[in-house]
PDB file of N, CA, C and O in Angstrom:
ATOM      1  N   MET A   1       8.135  19.837   0.069  1.00  0.00           N
ATOM      2  CA  MET A   1       6.930  19.251   0.612  1.00  0.00           C
ATOM      3  C   MET A   1       5.940  18.903  -0.493  1.00  0.00           C
ATOM      4  O   MET A   1       5.263  17.878  -0.420  1.00  0.00           O
ATOM      5  N   ASP A   2       5.853  19.754  -1.519  1.00  0.00           N
ATOM      6  CA  ASP A   2       4.947  19.473  -2.631  1.00  0.00           C
ATOM      7  C   ASP A   2       5.359  18.198  -3.370  1.00  0.00           C
ATOM      8  O   ASP A   2       4.508  17.422  -3.805  1.00  0.00           O
ATOM      9  N   LEU A   3       6.658  17.992  -3.507  1.00  0.00           N
ATOM     10  CA  LEU A   3       7.155  16.792  -4.168  1.00  0.00           C
ATOM     11  C   LEU A   3       6.773  15.543  -3.374  1.00  0.00           C
ATOM     12  O   LEU A   3       6.340  14.548  -3.954  1.00  0.00           O
ATOM     13  N   LEU A   4       6.928  15.591  -2.076  1.00  0.00           N
ATOM     14  CA  LEU A   4       6.552  14.465  -1.218  1.00  0.00           C
ATOM     15  C   LEU A   4       5.052  14.193  -1.319  1.00  0.00           C
ATOM     16  O   LEU A   4       4.636  13.037  -1.396  1.00  0.00           O
ATOM     17  N   ARG A   5       4.261  15.222  -1.321  1.00  0.00           N
ATOM     18  CA  ARG A   5       2.804  15.070  -1.411  1.00  0.00           C
ATOM     19  C   ARG A   5       2.420  14.356  -2.716  1.00  0.00           C
ATOM     20  O   ARG A   5       1.595  13.443  -2.710  1.00  0.00           O
ATOM     21  N   GLU A   6       3.017  14.775  -3.815  1.00  0.00           N
ATOM     22  CA  GLU A   6       2.721  14.146  -5.107  1.00  0.00           C
ATOM     23  C   GLU A   6       3.207  12.697  -5.127  1.00  0.00           C
ATOM     24  O   GLU A   6       2.524  11.811  -5.643  1.00  0.00           O
ATOM     25  N   GLU A   7       4.382  12.469  -4.567  1.00  0.00           N
ATOM     26  CA  GLU A   7       4.922  11.114  -4.489  1.00  0.00           C
ATOM     27  C   GLU A   7       3.990  10.208  -3.688  1.00  0.00           C
ATOM     28  O   GLU A   7       3.750   9.062  -4.067  1.00  0.00           O
ATOM     29  N   GLN A   8       3.475  10.722  -2.595  1.00  0.00           N
ATOM     30  CA  GLN A   8       2.565   9.942  -1.760  1.00  0.00           C
ATOM     31  C   GLN A   8       1.263   9.624  -2.496  1.00  0.00           C
ATOM     32  O   GLN A   8       0.740   8.515  -2.391  1.00  0.00           O
ATOM     33  N   ARG A   9       0.752  10.585  -3.228  1.00  0.00           N
ATOM     34  CA  ARG A   9      -0.479  10.342  -3.992  1.00  0.00           C
ATOM     35  C   ARG A   9      -0.273   9.219  -5.005  1.00  0.00           C
ATOM     36  O   ARG A   9      -1.137   8.357  -5.168  1.00  0.00           O
ATOM     37  N   LEU A  10       0.858   9.233  -5.674  1.00  0.00           N
ATOM     38  CA  LEU A  10       1.164   8.169  -6.630  1.00  0.00           C
ATOM     39  C   LEU A  10       1.347   6.830  -5.917  1.00  0.00           C
ATOM     40  O   LEU A  10       0.893   5.792  -6.397  1.00  0.00           O
ATOM     41  N   TRP A  11       2.012   6.869  -4.779  1.00  0.00           N
ATOM     42  CA  TRP A  11       2.234   5.650  -4.017  1.00  0.00           C
ATOM     43  C   TRP A  11       0.906   5.053  -3.549  1.00  0.00           C
ATOM     44  O   TRP A  11       0.732   3.836  -3.599  1.00  0.00           O
ATOM     45  N   ILE A  12      -0.017   5.875  -3.103  1.00  0.00           N
ATOM     46  CA  ILE A  12      -1.316   5.385  -2.644  1.00  0.00           C
ATOM     47  C   ILE A  12      -2.051   4.675  -3.774  1.00  0.00           C
ATOM     48  O   ILE A  12      -2.657   3.624  -3.562  1.00  0.00           O
ATOM     49  N   THR A  13      -1.998   5.241  -4.962  1.00  0.00           N
ATOM     50  CA  THR A  13      -2.635   4.602  -6.116  1.00  0.00           C
ATOM     51  C   THR A  13      -2.011   3.238  -6.385  1.00  0.00           C
ATOM     52  O   THR A  13      -2.721   2.257  -6.609  1.00  0.00           O
ATOM     53  N   THR A  14      -0.700   3.179  -6.364  1.00  0.00           N
ATOM     54  CA  THR A  14       0.008   1.916  -6.586  1.00  0.00           C
ATOM     55  C   THR A  14      -0.312   0.912  -5.487  1.00  0.00           C
ATOM     56  O   THR A  14      -0.543  -0.265  -5.765  1.00  0.00           O
ATOM     57  N   ARG A  15      -0.327   1.368  -4.251  1.00  0.00           N
ATOM     58  CA  ARG A  15      -0.651   0.497  -3.109  1.00  0.00           C
ATOM     59  C   ARG A  15      -2.029  -0.120  -3.268  1.00  0.00           C
ATOM     60  O   ARG A  15      -2.201  -1.327  -3.098  1.00  0.00           O
ATOM     61  N   ASP A  16      -3.009   0.710  -3.594  1.00  0.00           N
ATOM     62  CA  ASP A  16      -4.373   0.223  -3.737  1.00  0.00           C
ATOM     63  C   ASP A  16      -4.507  -0.768  -4.884  1.00  0.00           C
ATOM     64  O   ASP A  16      -5.205  -1.775  -4.758  1.00  0.00           O
ATOM     65  N   GLU A  17      -3.847  -0.491  -5.998  1.00  0.00           N
ATOM     66  CA  GLU A  17      -3.892  -1.393  -7.151  1.00  0.00           C
ATOM     67  C   GLU A  17      -3.234  -2.734  -6.821  1.00  0.00           C
ATOM     68  O   GLU A  17      -3.727  -3.789  -7.220  1.00  0.00           O
ATOM     69  N   THR A  18      -2.133  -2.686  -6.100  1.00  0.00           N
ATOM     70  CA  THR A  18      -1.426  -3.907  -5.706  1.00  0.00           C
ATOM     71  C   THR A  18      -2.284  -4.748  -4.775  1.00  0.00           C
ATOM     72  O   THR A  18      -2.357  -5.968  -4.927  1.00  0.00           O
ATOM     73  N   ALA A  19      -2.928  -4.110  -3.821  1.00  0.00           N
ATOM     74  CA  ALA A  19      -3.791  -4.834  -2.884  1.00  0.00           C
ATOM     75  C   ALA A  19      -4.985  -5.449  -3.606  1.00  0.00           C
ATOM     76  O   ALA A  19      -5.364  -6.586  -3.323  1.00  0.00           O
ATOM     77  N   LEU A  20      -5.569  -4.717  -4.521  1.00  0.00           N
ATOM     78  CA  LEU A  20      -6.700  -5.242  -5.275  1.00  0.00           C
ATOM     79  C   LEU A  20      -6.286  -6.451  -6.102  1.00  0.00           C
ATOM     80  O   LEU A  20      -6.980  -7.467  -6.127  1.00  0.00           O
ATOM     81  N   GLU A  21      -5.156  -6.333  -6.773  1.00  0.00           N
ATOM     82  CA  GLU A  21      -4.662  -7.443  -7.586  1.00  0.00           C
ATOM     83  C   GLU A  21      -4.425  -8.690  -6.737  1.00  0.00           C
ATOM     84  O   GLU A  21      -4.772  -9.800  -7.141  1.00  0.00           O
ATOM     85  N   ALA A  22      -3.833  -8.500  -5.564  1.00  0.00           N
ATOM     86  CA  ALA A  22      -3.561  -9.638  -4.682  1.00  0.00           C
ATOM     87  C   ALA A  22      -4.853 -10.277  -4.177  1.00  0.00           C
ATOM     88  O   ALA A  22      -4.917 -11.495  -4.011  1.00  0.00           O
ATOM     89  N   SER A  23      -5.871  -9.476  -3.937  1.00  0.00           N
ATOM     90  CA  SER A  23      -7.125 -10.014  -3.394  1.00  0.00           C
ATOM     91  C   SER A  23      -7.953 -10.750  -4.440  1.00  0.00           C
ATOM     92  O   SER A  23      -8.828 -11.543  -4.090  1.00  0.00           O
ATOM     93  N   LEU A  24      -7.690 -10.499  -5.704  1.00  0.00           N
ATOM     94  CA  LEU A  24      -8.493 -11.114  -6.757  1.00  0.00           C
ATOM     95  C   LEU A  24      -8.337 -12.630  -6.823  1.00  0.00           C
ATOM     96  O   LEU A  24      -9.208 -13.315  -7.357  1.00  0.00           O
ATOM     97  N   LYS A  25      -7.251 -13.156  -6.294  1.00  0.00           N
ATOM     98  CA  LYS A  25      -7.097 -14.612  -6.303  1.00  0.00           C
ATOM     99  C   LYS A  25      -8.107 -15.284  -5.375  1.00  0.00           C
ATOM    100  O   LYS A  25      -8.301 -16.498  -5.451  1.00  0.00           O
ATOM    101  N   TYR A  26      -8.746 -14.515  -4.510  1.00  0.00           N
ATOM    102  CA  TYR A  26      -9.778 -15.029  -3.607  1.00  0.00           C
ATOM    103  C   TYR A  26     -11.154 -14.455  -3.949  1.00  0.00           C
ATOM    104  O   TYR A  26     -12.058 -14.472  -3.114  1.00  0.00           O
ATOM    105  N   LYS A  27     -11.312 -13.953  -5.161  1.00  0.00           N
ATOM    106  CA  LYS A  27     -12.534 -13.250  -5.568  1.00  0.00           C
ATOM    107  C   LYS A  27     -13.787 -14.039  -5.189  1.00  0.00           C
ATOM    108  O   LYS A  27     -13.943 -15.212  -5.527  1.00  0.00           O
ATOM    109  N   GLY A  28     -14.660 -13.353  -4.483  1.00  0.00           N
ATOM    110  CA  GLY A  28     -15.929 -13.956  -4.082  1.00  0.00           C
ATOM    111  C   GLY A  28     -15.865 -14.765  -2.796  1.00  0.00           C
ATOM    112  O   GLY A  28     -16.894 -15.187  -2.268  1.00  0.00           O
ATOM    113  N   GLY A  29     -14.665 -14.978  -2.300  1.00  0.00           N
ATOM    114  CA  GLY A  29     -14.513 -15.768  -1.077  1.00  0.00           C
ATOM    115  C   GLY A  29     -14.345 -14.885   0.143  1.00  0.00           C
ATOM    116  O   GLY A  29     -14.169 -13.671   0.041  1.00  0.00           O
ATOM    117  N   THR A  30     -14.404 -15.513   1.278  1.00  0.00           N
ATOM    118  CA  THR A  30     -14.276 -14.766   2.524  1.00  0.00           C
ATOM    119  C   THR A  30     -12.872 -14.212   2.728  1.00  0.00           C
ATOM    120  O   THR A  30     -12.682 -13.250   3.473  1.00  0.00           O
ATOM    121  N   GLN A  31     -11.901 -14.811   2.075  1.00  0.00           N
ATOM    122  CA  GLN A  31     -10.508 -14.381   2.221  1.00  0.00           C
ATOM    123  C   GLN A  31     -10.194 -13.133   1.399  1.00  0.00           C
ATOM    124  O   GLN A  31      -9.174 -12.484   1.631  1.00  0.00           O
ATOM    125  N   GLU A  32     -11.059 -12.788   0.440  1.00  0.00           N
ATOM    126  CA  GLU A  32     -10.770 -11.671  -0.468  1.00  0.00           C
ATOM    127  C   GLU A  32     -10.492 -10.371   0.287  1.00  0.00           C
ATOM    128  O   GLU A  32      -9.459  -9.737   0.072  1.00  0.00           O
ATOM    129  N   HIS A  33     -11.397  -9.978   1.158  1.00  0.00           N
ATOM    130  CA  HIS A  33     -11.224  -8.721   1.882  1.00  0.00           C
ATOM    131  C   HIS A  33     -10.035  -8.787   2.843  1.00  0.00           C
ATOM    132  O   HIS A  33      -9.297  -7.814   2.997  1.00  0.00           O
ATOM    133  N   LEU A  34      -9.860  -9.930   3.479  1.00  0.00           N
ATOM    134  CA  LEU A  34      -8.729 -10.075   4.404  1.00  0.00           C
ATOM    135  C   LEU A  34      -7.393  -9.918   3.681  1.00  0.00           C
ATOM    136  O   LEU A  34      -6.472  -9.288   4.200  1.00  0.00           O
ATOM    137  N   GLU A  35      -7.290 -10.490   2.488  1.00  0.00           N
ATOM    138  CA  GLU A  35      -6.057 -10.359   1.708  1.00  0.00           C
ATOM    139  C   GLU A  35      -5.818  -8.901   1.312  1.00  0.00           C
ATOM    140  O   GLU A  35      -4.694  -8.404   1.380  1.00  0.00           O
ATOM    141  N   TYR A  36      -6.880  -8.234   0.903  1.00  0.00           N
ATOM    142  CA  TYR A  36      -6.784  -6.831   0.503  1.00  0.00           C
ATOM    143  C   TYR A  36      -6.238  -5.987   1.662  1.00  0.00           C
ATOM    144  O   TYR A  36      -5.300  -5.209   1.487  1.00  0.00           O
ATOM    145  N   VAL A  37      -6.824  -6.147   2.822  1.00  0.00           N
ATOM    146  CA  VAL A  37      -6.423  -5.362   3.990  1.00  0.00           C
ATOM    147  C   VAL A  37      -5.010  -5.732   4.445  1.00  0.00           C
ATOM    148  O   VAL A  37      -4.241  -4.861   4.851  1.00  0.00           O
ATOM    149  N   ALA A  38      -4.672  -7.004   4.380  1.00  0.00           N
ATOM    150  CA  ALA A  38      -3.337  -7.437   4.788  1.00  0.00           C
ATOM    151  C   ALA A  38      -2.265  -6.838   3.877  1.00  0.00           C
ATOM    152  O   ALA A  38      -1.222  -6.392   4.354  1.00  0.00           O
ATOM    153  N   VAL A  39      -2.519  -6.829   2.584  1.00  0.00           N
ATOM    154  CA  VAL A  39      -1.552  -6.250   1.649  1.00  0.00           C
ATOM    155  C   VAL A  39      -1.438  -4.744   1.881  1.00  0.00           C
ATOM    156  O   VAL A  39      -0.334  -4.198   1.869  1.00  0.00           O
ATOM    157  N   LEU A  40      -2.573  -4.069   2.092  1.00  0.00           N
ATOM    158  CA  LEU A  40      -2.527  -2.637   2.409  1.00  0.00           C
ATOM    159  C   LEU A  40      -1.647  -2.377   3.629  1.00  0.00           C
ATOM    160  O   LEU A  40      -0.802  -1.483   3.620  1.00  0.00           O
ATOM    161  N   ALA A  41      -1.858  -3.167   4.671  1.00  0.00           N
ATOM    162  CA  ALA A  41      -1.105  -2.983   5.913  1.00  0.00           C
ATOM    163  C   ALA A  41       0.392  -3.213   5.696  1.00  0.00           C
ATOM    164  O   ALA A  41       1.216  -2.433   6.173  1.00  0.00           O
ATOM    165  N   ASN A  42       0.739  -4.276   4.983  1.00  0.00           N
ATOM    166  CA  ASN A  42       2.161  -4.580   4.747  1.00  0.00           C
ATOM    167  C   ASN A  42       2.840  -3.499   3.919  1.00  0.00           C
ATOM    168  O   ASN A  42       3.948  -3.066   4.238  1.00  0.00           O
ATOM    169  N   LEU A  43       2.177  -3.069   2.864  1.00  0.00           N
ATOM    170  CA  LEU A  43       2.767  -2.031   2.023  1.00  0.00           C
ATOM    171  C   LEU A  43       2.895  -0.702   2.765  1.00  0.00           C
ATOM    172  O   LEU A  43       3.872   0.024   2.583  1.00  0.00           O
ATOM    173  N   THR A  44       1.925  -0.394   3.587  1.00  0.00           N
ATOM    174  CA  THR A  44       1.968   0.846   4.368  1.00  0.00           C
ATOM    175  C   THR A  44       3.102   0.802   5.387  1.00  0.00           C
ATOM    176  O   THR A  44       3.799   1.796   5.588  1.00  0.00           O
ATOM    177  N   GLU A  45       3.285  -0.339   6.024  1.00  0.00           N
ATOM    178  CA  GLU A  45       4.390  -0.484   6.973  1.00  0.00           C
ATOM    179  C   GLU A  45       5.733  -0.285   6.267  1.00  0.00           C
ATOM    180  O   GLU A  45       6.602   0.430   6.766  1.00  0.00           O
ATOM    181  N   GLU A  46       5.896  -0.921   5.106  1.00  0.00           N
ATOM    182  CA  GLU A  46       7.132  -0.761   4.343  1.00  0.00           C
ATOM    183  C   GLU A  46       7.363   0.700   3.964  1.00  0.00           C
ATOM    184  O   GLU A  46       8.485   1.199   4.041  1.00  0.00           O
ATOM    185  N   ARG A  47       6.298   1.376   3.557  1.00  0.00           N
ATOM    186  CA  ARG A  47       6.407   2.782   3.159  1.00  0.00           C
ATOM    187  C   ARG A  47       6.821   3.660   4.344  1.00  0.00           C
ATOM    188  O   ARG A  47       7.612   4.589   4.184  1.00  0.00           O
ATOM    189  N   CYS A  48       6.299   3.371   5.500  1.00  0.00           N
ATOM    190  CA  CYS A  48       6.666   4.139   6.693  1.00  0.00           C
ATOM    191  C   CYS A  48       8.165   4.047   6.953  1.00  0.00           C
ATOM    192  O   CYS A  48       8.813   5.053   7.246  1.00  0.00           O
ATOM    193  N   TYR A  49       8.710   2.848   6.846  1.00  0.00           N
ATOM    194  CA  TYR A  49      10.149   2.680   7.051  1.00  0.00           C
ATOM    195  C   TYR A  49      10.948   3.427   5.980  1.00  0.00           C
ATOM    196  O   TYR A  49      11.976   4.034   6.277  1.00  0.00           O
ATOM    197  N   GLU A  50      10.466   3.377   4.733  1.00  0.00           N
ATOM    198  CA  GLU A  50      11.139   4.116   3.659  1.00  0.00           C
ATOM    199  C   GLU A  50      11.165   5.614   3.953  1.00  0.00           C
ATOM    200  O   GLU A  50      12.194   6.269   3.785  1.00  0.00           O
ATOM    201  N   LEU A  51      10.037   6.144   4.387  1.00  0.00           N
ATOM    202  CA  LEU A  51       9.955   7.583   4.669  1.00  0.00           C
ATOM    203  C   LEU A  51      10.839   7.974   5.843  1.00  0.00           C
ATOM    204  O   LEU A  51      11.474   9.028   5.819  1.00  0.00           O
ATOM    205  N   VAL A  52      10.883   7.135   6.864  1.00  0.00           N
ATOM    206  CA  VAL A  52      11.746   7.420   8.011  1.00  0.00           C
ATOM    207  C   VAL A  52      13.205   7.462   7.572  1.00  0.00           C
ATOM    208  O   VAL A  52      13.949   8.372   7.939  1.00  0.00           O
ATOM    209  N   GLU A  53      13.606   6.468   6.782  1.00  0.00           N
ATOM    210  CA  GLU A  53      14.993   6.431   6.302  1.00  0.00           C
ATOM    211  C   GLU A  53      15.323   7.657   5.454  1.00  0.00           C
ATOM    212  O   GLU A  53      16.398   8.243   5.586  1.00  0.00           O
ATOM    213  N   GLU A  54      14.396   8.037   4.588  1.00  0.00           N
ATOM    214  CA  GLU A  54      14.659   9.126   3.658  1.00  0.00           C
ATOM    215  C   GLU A  54      14.625  10.499   4.303  1.00  0.00           C
ATOM    216  O   GLU A  54      15.431  11.366   3.966  1.00  0.00           O
ATOM    217  N   TYR A  55      13.698  10.702   5.228  1.00  0.00           N
ATOM    218  CA  TYR A  55      13.484  12.055   5.750  1.00  0.00           C
ATOM    219  C   TYR A  55      13.950  12.271   7.188  1.00  0.00           C
ATOM    220  O   TYR A  55      14.097  13.415   7.617  1.00  0.00           O
ATOM    221  N   LEU A  56      14.183  11.213   7.927  1.00  0.00           N
ATOM    222  CA  LEU A  56      14.584  11.393   9.323  1.00  0.00           C
ATOM    223  C   LEU A  56      15.977  10.861   9.612  1.00  0.00           C
ATOM    224  O   LEU A  56      16.397  10.833  10.769  1.00  0.00           O
ATOM    225  N   SER A  57      16.687  10.446   8.602  1.00  0.00           N
ATOM    226  CA  SER A  57      18.047   9.921   8.821  1.00  0.00           C
ATOM    227  C   SER A  57      19.076  10.995   8.588  1.00  0.00           C
ATOM    228  O   SER A  57      20.273  10.743   8.724  1.00  0.00           O
TER     229      SER A  57
END
């Protein structure tokens, strides 16, 4: 469980950095925040499927 917790903490950092990077192409525009949130949502969905496959299969 400790290993999973640490892995998740690292993943969250990577997720946030990826979303920020993607949103920068719209910096200052109305689309910036929407892109950030959309990338967060997509990456989180992908991570959920990864965790299900790894721990519930």
